[in-house]
C-alpha positions in Angstrom: -7.9 -10.2 3.2 -8.4 -13.4 5.2 -11.7 -13.8 7.0 -11.1 -17.4 8.1 -9.0 -19.2 10.6 -8.1 -22.3 8.5 -10.7 -23.9 6.3 -13.5 -24.5 8.9 -13.4 -21.6 11.3 -13.9 -17.8 11.1 -11.5 -15.3 12.5 -12.5 -14.1 16.0 -15.0 -11.2 15.7 -16.0 -12.1 12.1 -19.5 -12.8 10.9 -20.3 -14.2 7.5 -23.7 -13.7 5.8 -23.9 -15.5 2.5 -26.3 -15.7 -0.4 -28.1 -19.0 0.3 -30.7 -19.2 -2.5 -32.5 -17.3 -5.2 -35.8 -16.4 -3.5 -37.0 -14.1 -6.4 -35.8 -12.5 -9.5 -36.8 -9.8 -12.0 -35.9 -9.2 -15.6 -35.5 -5.5 -16.3 -34.6 -5.0 -19.9 -31.1 -6.5 -20.4 -30.6 -6.7 -16.6 -31.4 -9.7 -14.5 -32.0 -8.9 -10.8 -31.7 -11.7 -8.3 -32.7 -11.6 -4.6 -30.7 -13.9 -2.4 -31.5 -14.0 1.3 -29.0 -15.0 4.0 -31.0 -18.1 4.9 -33.3 -20.5 3.1 -36.9 -19.3 3.2 -39.3 -22.0 4.4 -42.2 -19.8 5.7 -43.2 -16.2 5.5 -41.8 -15.7 8.9 -38.4 -16.5 7.6 -38.4 -13.3 5.6 -38.2 -11.2 8.8 -35.2 -9.9 10.7 -32.4 -10.9 8.3 -30.5 -9.5 5.4 -30.5 -10.2 1.7 -28.2 -9.6 -1.2 -29.5 -8.0 -4.4 -27.5 -9.2 -7.4 -27.6 -7.6 -10.8 -26.3 -9.3 -14.0 -25.7 -7.1 -17.0 -23.4 -7.0 -20.0 -21.7 -3.8 -21.2 -20.1 -5.5 -24.2 -20.3 -8.8 -25.9 -18.6 -11.8 -24.1 -18.5 -9.9 -20.8 -21.0 -10.4 -18.0 -21.1 -8.2 -14.9 -22.2 -9.2 -11.4 -23.1 -6.4 -9.0 -24.0 -7.5 -5.5 -25.5 -5.2 -2.9 -26.1 -5.6 0.7 -27.5 -2.1 1.5 -28.2 -0.1 -1.7 -28.9 3.3 -0.1 -25.4 4.6 0.4 -24.4 7.8 -1.3 -23.1 7.4 -4.8 -19.3 7.0 -4.7 -17.0 8.6 -7.1 -14.7 8.2 -8.9 -15.5 5.2 -11.0 -13.6 3.7 -13.9 -14.6 4.9 -17.3 -15.9 1.8 -19.1 -17.2 1.4 -22.6 -20.5 0.0 -23.6 -21.8 -1.3 -27.0 -25.2 -2.4 -28.2 -25.5 -6.2 -28.5 -27.9 -9.0 -28.0 -28.7 -10.4 -24.5 -30.6 -13.6 -24.0 -32.2 -14.5 -20.6 -33.6 -18.0 -20.4 -35.8 -19.1 -17.5 -35.5 -22.8 -16.9 -37.1 -25.0 -14.2 -34.0 -25.1 -12.0 -31.8 -22.3 -13.3 -31.6 -18.9 -15.1 -29.2 -18.5 -18.0 -27.8 -15.1 -18.9 -26.1 -15.1 -22.3 -23.9 -12.4 -23.9 -22.2 -13.6 -27.1 -20.4 -16.8 -26.2 -20.3 -16.0 -22.4 -23.0 -17.4 -20.1 -23.8 -17.1 -16.5 -25.9 -20.0 -15.1 -27.7 -19.3 -11.8 -29.3 -22.2 -9.9 -32.8 -21.5 -8.6 -32.9 -24.6 -6.4 -34.1 -23.9 -2.9 -31.1 -23.6 -0.4 -28.5 -23.9 -3.2 -27.2 -20.6 -4.5 -24.6 -21.2 -7.2 -23.4 -19.0 -10.1 -21.4 -20.7 -12.9 -19.6 -19.0 -15.8 -19.2 -20.6 -19.2 -17.6 -19.6 -22.4 -18.4 -21.3 -25.7 -20.0 -24.1 -23.7 -17.0 -24.8 -21.5 -17.2 -24.2 -17.7 -14.6 -21.7 -16.6 -15.3 -20.8 -13.0 -18.0 -20.9 -10.3 -19.2 -19.1 -7.3 -20.3 -22.1 -5.2 -22.6 -22.3 -2.2 -21.7 -19.7 0.5 -19.0 -18.1 -1.7 -20.7 -14.7 -2.3 -21.4 -12.9 0.9 -21.3 -10.0 3.3 -18.7 -10.0 6.1 -18.5 -8.0 9.2 -15.2 -8.2 11.1 -14.2 -6.0 14.0 -16.7 -3.3 13.1 -15.9 -3.1 9.4 -18.2 -4.4 6.6 -16.9 -6.1 3.4 -18.4 -7.7 0.4 -16.6 -10.8 -0.8 -16.7 -13.4 -3.6 -14.9 -16.7 -4.1 -14.4 -18.1 -7.6 -13.1 -21.6 -8.2 -9.8 -22.4 -10.0 -8.9 -25.8 -11.3 -6.1 -28.0 -10.0 -4.0 -27.1 -13.0 -5.0 -23.5 -13.4 -2.6 -20.6 -13.0 -3.5 -17.0 -12.2 -1.6 -14.0 -13.8 -1.8 -10.3 -13.9 -3.1 -8.0 -11.1 -0.8 -5.2 -12.4 2.9 -4.8 -12.4 3.9 -7.2 -9.7 7.5 -8.2 -9.0 6.6 -11.2 -6.9 6.5 -14.7 -8.6 4.9 -14.5 -12.0 2.2 -17.1 -11.2 0.1 -15.5 -8.5 -1.3 -18.8 -7.0 -0.6 -18.7 -3.3 -0.2 -15.0 -3.0 -2.1 -12.3 -1.2 -2.4 -9.2 -3.4 -3.7 -5.9 -2.2 -4.7 -3.5 -5.0 -3.3 -0.3 -3.5 -0.7 1.8 -5.3 2.5 2.3 -3.3 6.0 3.6 -3.9 7.8 0.4 -3.0 10.5 -0.1 -5.7 10.7 -3.3 -7.6 12.0 -5.5 -4.8 8.9 -6.0 -2.7 5.2 -7.1 -2.9 4.2 -3.5 -3.3 3.4 -2.1 -6.7 3.2 1.3 -8.5 0.6 -0.1 -10.9 -2.2 -2.1 -9.3 -4.9 -3.5 -11.6 -7.8 -5.4 -10.1 -7.9 -7.8 -13.1 -6.6 -11.3 -13.3 -6.4 -13.7 -16.2 -5.8 -17.4 -16.1 -4.5 -20.1 -18.4 -8.1 -21.4 -18.7 -8.8 -18.4 -20.9 -11.0 -16.1 -18.9 -10.5 -13.0 -16.8 -12.0 -11.4 -13.7 -12.1 -7.6 -13.4 -13.3 -6.1 -10.0 -14.8 -2.7 -10.9 -13.7 -0.4 -8.2 -10.8 2.1 -7.9 -10.7 1.3 -4.2 -8.6 -1.3 -2.3 -9.4 -4.8 -3.5 -7.8 -7.6 -1.6 -7.2 -10.8 -3.5 -6.5 -14.2 -1.9 -5.2 -16.2 -4.8 -5.4 -19.8 -3.7 -4.0 -18.4 -0.4 -7.0 -18.6 1.9 -8.8 -21.5 0.2 -6.4 -23.2 -2.1 -9.0 -24.1 -4.8 -10.4 -20.5 -5.0 -9.6 -16.9 -5.8 -11.3 -14.7 -3.2 -11.6 -11.0 -3.6 -13.1 -8.5 -1.2 -13.8 -4.8 -0.9 -14.8 -2.7 2.0 -18.5 -1.5 2.0 -21.9 -2.7 0.9 -21.3 -3.3 -2.8 -19.2 -5.6 -4.9 -19.0 -5.3 -8.7 -17.0 -7.6 -10.9 -17.0 -8.8 -14.5 -16.4 -12.2 -16.0 -14.5 -11.8 -19.3 -14.5 -14.7 -21.7 -12.4 -15.5 -24.7 -11.3 -18.3 -27.1 -7.8 -17.9 -25.7 -5.9 -15.5 -23.4 -5.3 -13.1 -26.2 -9.0 -12.9 -26.9 -9.7 -12.2 -23.2 -7.3 -9.2 -23.4 -9.1 -8.0 -26.5 -12.4 -8.0 -24.6 -10.9 -6.5 -21.4 -9.4 -3.6 -23.3 -12.6 -3.1 -25.3 -14.2 -2.6 -21.9 -11.5 -0.4 -20.3 -9.8 1.2 -23.3 -7.3 0.3 -26.0 -3.7 1.3 -25.6 -3.0 4.5 -27.5 -0.5 4.3 -30.4 2.8 5.9 -29.3 4.8 8.0 -31.7 7.4 6.2 -33.8 10.3 8.2 -32.3 9.4 6.9 -28.8 10.7 3.4 -29.8 14.2 4.8 -30.2 16.8 5.2 -27.5 16.1 7.5 -24.6 19.1 8.9 -22.6 18.6 10.5 -19.2 20.7 12.9 -17.1 19.9 10.5 -14.2 18.4 11.6 -11.0 20.7 13.1 -8.4 23.7 13.8 -10.7 25.2 17.3 -11.3 24.4 18.5 -14.8 24.0 21.6 -16.7 23.8 22.6 -20.4 27.4 21.7 -21.0 26.8 18.2 -19.5 23.8 17.7 -21.7 25.7 18.7 -24.8 28.5 16.4 -23.8 26.1 13.5 -23.5 24.2 14.1 -26.7 27.3 14.9 -28.8 29.1 11.9 -27.2 26.4 9.6 -28.4 26.4 11.0 -31.9 30.2 11.0 -32.1 30.3 7.4 -31.1 27.7 6.6 -33.8 25.0 5.7 -31.2 21.7 6.9 -32.6 19.7 8.9 -29.9 16.0 9.7 -30.3 15.1 11.3 -26.9 17.0 13.1 -24.3 15.5 13.2 -20.8 16.0 15.9 -18.2 15.3 14.5 -14.7 14.3 16.4 -11.6 17.2 18.8 -11.3 16.3 20.8 -14.3 14.4 22.7 -11.6 15.7 24.2 -8.4 15.9 21.9 -5.4 13.1 22.2 -2.9 10.9 23.7 -5.6 9.7 20.5 -7.3 7.6 21.5 -9.1 8.0 25.1 -10.2 8.3 24.3 -13.9 11.1 26.8 -14.4 14.5 25.9 -15.7 17.2 26.5 -13.1 18.8 29.7 -14.4 22.2 28.8 -13.0 22.5 25.7 -15.1 20.2 26.5 -18.0 20.3 30.2 -18.6 18.7 30.1 -22.0 16.5 27.0 -22.2 14.6 27.9 -25.3 17.7 28.2 -27.4 19.2 25.1 -25.8 16.1 23.0 -26.7 16.2 24.3 -30.3 19.9 23.2 -30.5 18.9 19.7 -29.3 16.1 19.5 -31.8 18.4 20.6 -34.5 20.4 17.4 -33.8 17.3 15.3 -34.4 16.7 14.6 -30.8 13.3 14.9 -28.9 13.1 16.3 -25.4 11.4 14.9 -22.3 11.4 16.6 -18.9 10.5 15.2 -15.4 7.4 16.4 -13.6 5.3 15.2 -10.7 1.9 16.3 -9.3 3.4 17.7 -6.1 4.2 21.3 -5.3 7.0 22.0 -2.7 6.3 24.8 -0.3 9.3 26.8 -1.5 8.0 26.7 -5.1 6.3 30.0 -6.1 3.4 27.9 -7.3 2.6 26.7 -3.8 1.2 30.1 -2.6 -0.6 30.5 -5.9 -2.2 27.1 -5.6 -3.0 27.6 -2.0 -4.7 30.9 -2.5 -6.8 29.7 -5.4 -7.9 26.4 -3.8 -5.9 24.2 -6.3 -4.3 22.0 -3.7 -5.8 19.1 -1.7 -7.2 20.1 1.6 -7.8 18.6 5.0 -11.3 18.4 6.5 -10.7 21.8 8.3 -10.0 23.5 5.1 -6.3 23.8 5.5 -3.9 22.6 2.7 -2.7 19.0 3.2 1.1 19.0 3.5 3.9 16.8 4.5 7.7 16.7 4.2 8.1 13.4 2.4 9.9 14.1 -0.9 9.7 17.9 -0.9 9.5 20.0 2.2 6.0 21.1 3.0 4.7 19.8 -0.3 1.0 19.8 -1.4 -0.8 17.9 -4.1 -2.7 19.3 -7.1 -6.4 18.6 -6.9 -7.1 17.3 -10.4 -10.9 17.0 -9.6 -11.0 20.8 -9.7 -11.1 21.8 -13.4 -9.5 25.2 -12.6 -6.6 23.5 -10.8 -6.1 21.1 -13.7 -6.0 23.9 -16.2 -3.6 25.9 -13.9 -1.2 22.9 -13.7 -1.4 22.3 -17.4 -0.9 25.9 -18.3 2.7 25.6 -17.0 3.3 22.4 -19.0 1.8 24.1 -22.1 4.5 26.8 -21.8 7.1 24.0 -21.8 5.7 22.4 -24.9 5.7 25.7 -26.6 9.3 26.1 -25.6 10.2 22.8 -27.3 9.4 19.9 -24.8 8.0 16.9 -26.6 7.2 14.5 -23.7 6.8 14.4 -19.9 8.0 11.8 -17.4 5.0 11.8 -15.2 6.6 10.5 -12.0 5.0 9.5 -8.7 1.2 9.6 -8.2 1.2 6.7 -5.7 1.6 8.3 -2.3 -1.9 9.8 -2.2 -3.4 10.5 1.2 -6.9 9.5 2.3 -7.4 12.1 5.0 -8.2 14.8 2.5 -11.2 16.5 0.9 -11.5 16.8 -2.8 -13.0 19.7 -4.7 -15.7 17.5 -6.2 -16.2 15.5 -3.0 -14.7 12.3 -4.4 -14.2 9.5 -1.9 -10.6 9.9 -0.8 -10.2 6.1 -0.4 -11.2 5.5 -4.0 -9.1 8.4 -5.1 -5.9 6.9 -3.7 -5.6 4.6 -6.7 -7.5 6.7 -9.1 -5.5 9.9 -8.7 -2.8 8.7 -11.1 -5.5 8.3 -13.8 -6.6 11.9 -13.6 -2.9 13.1 -13.5 -1.7 11.1 -16.4 -4.9 11.6 -18.5 -4.6 15.4 -18.1 -0.9 15.5 -19.2 -1.5 13.0 -22.0 -4.5 14.9 -23.4 -2.5 18.1 -23.3 0.3 16.6 -25.4 -2.3 15.1 -27.8 -4.0 18.5 -28.2 -0.7 20.3 -28.7 1.2 17.7 -30.7 -1.4 15.6 -32.5 -3.3 12.3 -32.1 -0.3 9.9 -32.3 2.4 12.3 -31.0 1.5 12.1 -27.4 3.8 10.0 -25.2 4.4 9.9 -21.4 7.0 8.1 -19.4 4.7 7.2 -16.4 5.4 5.3 -13.3 1.9 4.8 -11.6 -1.3 3.5 -13.2 -4.7 2.1 -12.6 -7.4 0.6 -14.8 -7.6 2.4 -18.1 -4.1 3.8 -17.8 -3.1 1.8 -20.9 -4.6 4.7 -22.9 -1.7 6.9 -21.8 1.5 5.1 -22.7 4.4 4.6 -22.0 5.0 3.2 -18.5 8.2 2.1 -16.9 9.0 -0.2 -14.1 10.2 2.2 -11.4 13.1 2.1 -9.0 15.1 -1.1 -9.5 18.5 -2.0 -8.1 21.6 -2.5 -10.2 21.9 -6.3 -9.8 20.9 -9.2 -11.9 18.1 -10.3 -9.5 16.5 -6.9 -10.0 16.8 -7.2 -13.7 14.8 -10.5 -13.4 12.2 -9.1 -11.1 11.7 -6.1 -13.4 11.0 -8.5 -16.3 8.5 -10.5 -14.1 6.8 -7.2 -13.3 6.6 -6.2 -16.9 5.1 -9.5 -18.0 2.5 -9.3 -15.3 1.8 -5.7 -16.3 1.3 -6.5 -19.9 -1.1 -9.4 -18.9 -3.1 -6.7 -17.2 -4.2 -4.8 -20.3 -1.1 -2.6 -20.9 0.6 -2.7 -24.3 4.0 -1.1 -23.7 6.5 -1.2 -20.9 10.1 0.0 -20.2 12.6 -0.1 -17.3 15.8 1.7 -16.2 18.6 0.1 -18.2 21.4 -0.7 -15.8 19.2 -0.3 -12.7 18.2 2.8 -10.9 19.7 2.4 -7.4 23.4 1.7 -6.6 26.3 1.5 -9.0 26.1 -0.6 -12.1 29.0 -2.9 -13.1 30.2 -2.9 -16.8 29.0 -6.5 -17.1 25.5 -5.8 -15.9 25.3 -2.6 -18.0 26.0 -4.6 -21.2 23.6 -7.4 -20.4 20.8 -5.0 -19.3 21.5 -3.0 -22.5 20.7 -6.0 -24.6 17.4 -6.6 -22.6 16.5 -2.9 -22.6 17.0 -2.4 -26.3 14.8 -5.4 -27.0 11.9 -4.0 -24.9 9.2 -1.9 -26.4 10.8 1.2 -25.0 14.4 1.8 -24.0 15.8 4.3 -21.6 19.1 4.6 -19.8 18.5 6.1 -16.3 19.9 6.0 -12.8 20.0 7.7 -9.5 23.5 8.9 -8.5 25.5 8.1 -11.5 25.4 8.9 -15.2 24.4 6.0 -17.5 26.2 7.0 -20.7 27.9 3.9 -22.1 31.4 5.3 -22.1 31.3 5.4 -18.3 31.4 1.6 -18.5 34.2 1.1 -21.1 34.5 0.9 -24.9 32.9 -2.5 -25.1 29.8 -1.0 -23.4 29.8 1.6 -26.2 30.0 -1.1 -28.8 27.1 -3.1 -27.2 25.0 0.0 -27.0 25.7 0.9 -30.6 25.0 -2.7 -31.8 21.7 -3.2 -30.1 20.4 0.4 -30.7 21.0 -0.1 -34.4 19.5 -3.5 -34.3 16.3 -2.1 -32.7 16.1 0.7 -35.3 16.5 -1.8 -38.1 13.5 -3.7 -36.7 11.3 -0.7 -36.7 9.1 -1.8 -39.7 8.3 -4.9 -37.6 8.1 -3.2 -34.2 5.9 -0.3 -35.4 3.6 -2.8 -37.1 3.3 -4.8 -33.9 2.5 -1.5 -32.1 -0.3 -0.8 -34.5 -1.7 -4.2 -33.8 -1.5 -3.6 -30.0 -3.3 -0.3 -30.5 -6.0 -2.0 -32.5 -6.5 -5.1 -30.4 -5.2 -4.6 -26.9 -2.8 -7.6 -27.2 0.4 -6.4 -25.7 3.5 -5.8 -27.8 5.8 -7.4 -25.2 4.1 -10.5 -23.9 4.5 -13.6 -21.7 5.2 -16.9 -23.5 1.9 -18.3 -22.2 0.0 -15.7 -24.1 1.5 -16.7 -27.4 1.7 -20.5 -26.8 -1.2 -21.3 -24.6 -1.4 -24.9 -26.0 2.2 -25.6 -24.8 2.0 -26.2 -21.0 5.8 -25.7 -20.6 5.3 -22.0 -21.4 2.8 -21.4 -18.6 5.4 -20.7 -16.0 8.1 -19.0 -18.1 9.0 -15.6 -16.8 12.7 -15.2 -17.9 11.9 -14.9 -21.6 9.2 -13.2 -23.6 7.8 -12.6 -27.1 8.4 -9.2 -28.6 5.4 -9.1 -30.9 4.2 -12.3 -32.4 7.3 -13.4 -34.2 10.4 -12.7 -32.1 11.4 -14.4 -28.9 13.9 -12.8 -26.4 15.7 -14.5 -23.6 17.8 -12.0 -21.6 21.0 -13.2 -20.0 20.5 -12.9 -16.2 23.8 -14.0 -14.8 27.4 -12.8 -15.0 28.9 -16.0 -16.6 26.8 -15.3 -19.7 24.9 -18.6 -19.4 21.2 -18.7 -20.4 18.7 -21.5 -20.4 15.5 -21.0 -22.4 12.7 -22.9 -23.9 11.6 -23.0 -27.6 8.1 -24.1 -28.5 7.6 -26.6 -31.3 8.8 -25.6 -34.8 12.1 -24.4 -36.3 13.5 -21.2 -34.8 16.4 -19.1 -36.0 18.6 -16.8 -34.0 18.6 -13.6 -36.1 22.0 -12.6 -34.7 23.8 -15.8 -35.6 21.5 -17.4 -38.2 21.7 -20.7 -36.3 18.6 -22.8 -36.5 17.1 -24.8 -33.6 14.5 -27.5 -33.3 11.7 -26.3 -31.0 10.0 -28.3 -28.2 13.3 -28.3 -26.3 15.2 -26.4 -23.6 18.4 -24.8 -24.8 21.4 -24.0 -22.7 24.0 -21.6 -24.1 26.7 -19.2 -23.2 26.8 -15.8 -25.0 29.2 -13.0 -25.3 28.1 -9.4 -25.1 27.4 -9.2 -28.8 24.7 -11.8 -28.7 21.8 -13.4 -26.8 18.9 -15.7 -27.8 16.9 -13.5 -30.2 14.8 -16.1 -32.0 12.4 -15.9 -34.9 9.6 -18.4 -35.6 9.4 -20.5 -38.8 7.3 -19.2 -41.6 8.2 -15.6 -40.6 8.3 -12.7 -43.0 10.5 -10.2 -41.1 10.5 -6.8 -42.7 13.6 -4.8 -41.6 15.6 -1.8 -42.8 19.2 -0.7 -43.2 18.1 2.7 -41.9 19.7 2.8 -38.5 19.9 6.6 -37.8 16.7 7.0 -35.9 13.4 5.2 -35.0 11.3 7.4 -37.3 11.7 6.9 -41.0 9.7 5.5 -44.0 9.1 1.8 -43.1 7.7 1.1 -46.6 10.8 2.1 -48.6 14.1 0.4 -49.2 13.3 -2.5 -46.9 15.1 -5.8 -46.4 12.5 -8.7 -46.3 14.0 -11.6 -44.4 12.3 -15.0 -44.8 12.9 -17.6 -42.1 12.4 -21.3 -42.7 9.4 -21.0 -45.0 7.8 -24.4 -45.2 6.5 -25.9 -48.5 3.0 -25.3 -49.7 2.4 -22.1 -47.6 0.5 -18.9 -48.4 1.7 -16.2 -46.1 1.0 -12.5 -45.8 2.7 -9.8 -43.7 1.3 -6.3 -43.4 3.6 -3.4 -42.6 2.4 0.0 -41.3 4.0 3.3 -41.8 3.7 6.0 -39.2 1.9 8.2 -41.7 -1.0 5.7 -41.9 0.1 4.0 -45.1 0.2 0.2 -45.3 2.2 -2.3 -47.3 1.8 -6.0 -47.8 4.2 -8.8 -48.5 2.8 -12.0 -49.9 4.7 -15.2 -50.0 3.5 -18.4 -51.8 5.8 -21.4 -51.4 5.5 -24.6 -53.4 7.6 -27.7 -53.5 10.4 -26.2 -55.7 9.9 -22.5 -55.8 8.6 -19.5 -53.8 7.0 -16.3 -55.2 7.3 -13.0 -53.2 5.0 -10.1 -54.1 5.1 -6.6 -52.6 2.2 -4.1 -52.6 2.5 -0.6 -51.2 6.3 -0.4 -51.0 8.6 1.9 -52.9 12.4 2.3 -53.4 14.9 -0.5 -53.8 13.6 -3.4 -51.8 15.5 -6.7 -51.2 14.7 -10.2 -50.2 17.0 -12.3 -48.0 16.5 -16.0 -48.0 19.0 -18.6 -46.8 21.8 -16.1 -46.9 21.1 -15.0 -50.5 19.9 -11.5 -51.3 17.6 -10.6 -54.2 16.5 -7.2 -55.5 12.8 -6.7 -56.2 12.9 -4.4 -59.1 9.3 -4.9 -60.2 7.8 -5.8 -56.7 7.7 -9.5 -57.6 10.2 -12.3 -57.6 10.3 -16.1 -57.8 13.0 -17.9 -55.9 14.1 -21.5 -56.4 13.9 -23.7 -53.3 
């Protein structure tokens, strides 16, 4: 929030008290404690009748430095708090004549100890990244409310990204961002997934460690600074360094949790009943059989809200009028090779039989007077499950466990954003902090149930809301978008911001959620959706099966579904890398090509893994303009080569779009196009793209059973040798349009 009226003046009723100098400090083990009064101390009398900030520097993991500033330290401990990781590592604290230097790995915080000149500067590998200059860190009182605030510098050519799934402009400079989960669709400044972490093209990140509301002024109050503020007496943030932006995300996710590895089948096509449509078992069979009859591979079928009775969301009981024998129905679906997902939310409508049960046992959130908190938004008289009560969580999960035992494989964990603050939690958690954190408890509980019932890498959600650490419970989708091209573009912007916020996987409603979808948009969005990490057809009031939009839509869906399935050896390997490192599978161009300034503002194209570039077509005339970084690129749909370092403008039919592969790429694919889950190390097609002379290349391929294969390529001036290790079956090499069979796992090809 803004505390100033222009650059020089404060807003009326606002008082700033800033850290002025380091008066004293203490070294307590690996923690450096600083004492910074609100004015310069000249005499002992100056130490009376004024405030002071206590500032603690620590380091939970290497290359990350925490700053915790207190005004008054005696407040009651607030919960919840984010669950952060810590590791043993070396800390060095140097005491110089004019400064203190706190070092963790290659990250350094330098604090000036000059009288009347408090400054804190952050370095990584000897390079200055950002600074808290004089009068930047402080305590603010405005109209009776207290805040802690910090201002960190940004360079004239520095761009800020992240802060969760934001649908506003991709570069956050000039924006005011409030970290407060809301159900606002994809067409506003509100967000379902607010993450108090930003990353810049100067290769560092800042993470504000509170689940509460954080207000960011990103070059919007003072244009050369990012200001962030929180209500209360404490501000805690981390400087996260890295050699590049990828390295920053590696460190951030080491601190907050790596993305879990989704099951292989989750990368296939998901088809939904849609939201407010009429459907029963016959409709479901018609949809599933219709896909299979049209040779469109289907991996997951999703039942949205109306699998339960209206007004009773959630009762976790199949509507007997439309699904009289759900257990047998689910078995029949499984017999067709299709997984099952059902919609849930953490709310219990008053008409649901579970409401009375939850109320009588104290499982629902309460008001201060002990009554159940209720309102009529969404479901009449609904209450919210109190996940801080272990018995309430077990009660809620017991109904989901019955569904899993019945045959359900995954849950769409919808909502979790509209969380009231005028409530009392079972464990007395601060309701203001719980507003954002509630989604974490909700998704964590459901995800862990699936993991316990299905296995370590079989758990998969389709979640809408998130906070810090939610990357451990994939997958997330973008929420309620509109069926227009502009909404397709804003969804992509949101996804790229989201994956720059520590999340590895992201999806969206193909064709848009609200309103009707035109056949043209359906086909273009299908291309984009089936080249995202996860792919789901879903809508509100209309079915999203492809034949609703014509035979050409069927052909496009079939083509791009099979294309994605053929890429599964590559995609699943990229997913394993995401799980291991925290580098997102679907990523902004700046993350992959930081050295190329042109990529820093690109938000209409992206990298899918580290080798494929996708540029969705975002207008009806089929035109697309996209940028290729330096090198030779090949469109894998047309085999046309392009010289990088240039903008390209093209027009594409519905059977193509820019799907480009980098030079020196070993792309392992398969002719298995029946489902997403198969043996990625057997009967593969290894496609080599523009291999330069005198190269030694290696490509690992992971199977979903834990096995690993390796492709080695050694190119010389006149020949190239390809060697396979860990593969079986009949494997082929494709180079410059020629196919070669590797009968003995090694072959030499003339160049």
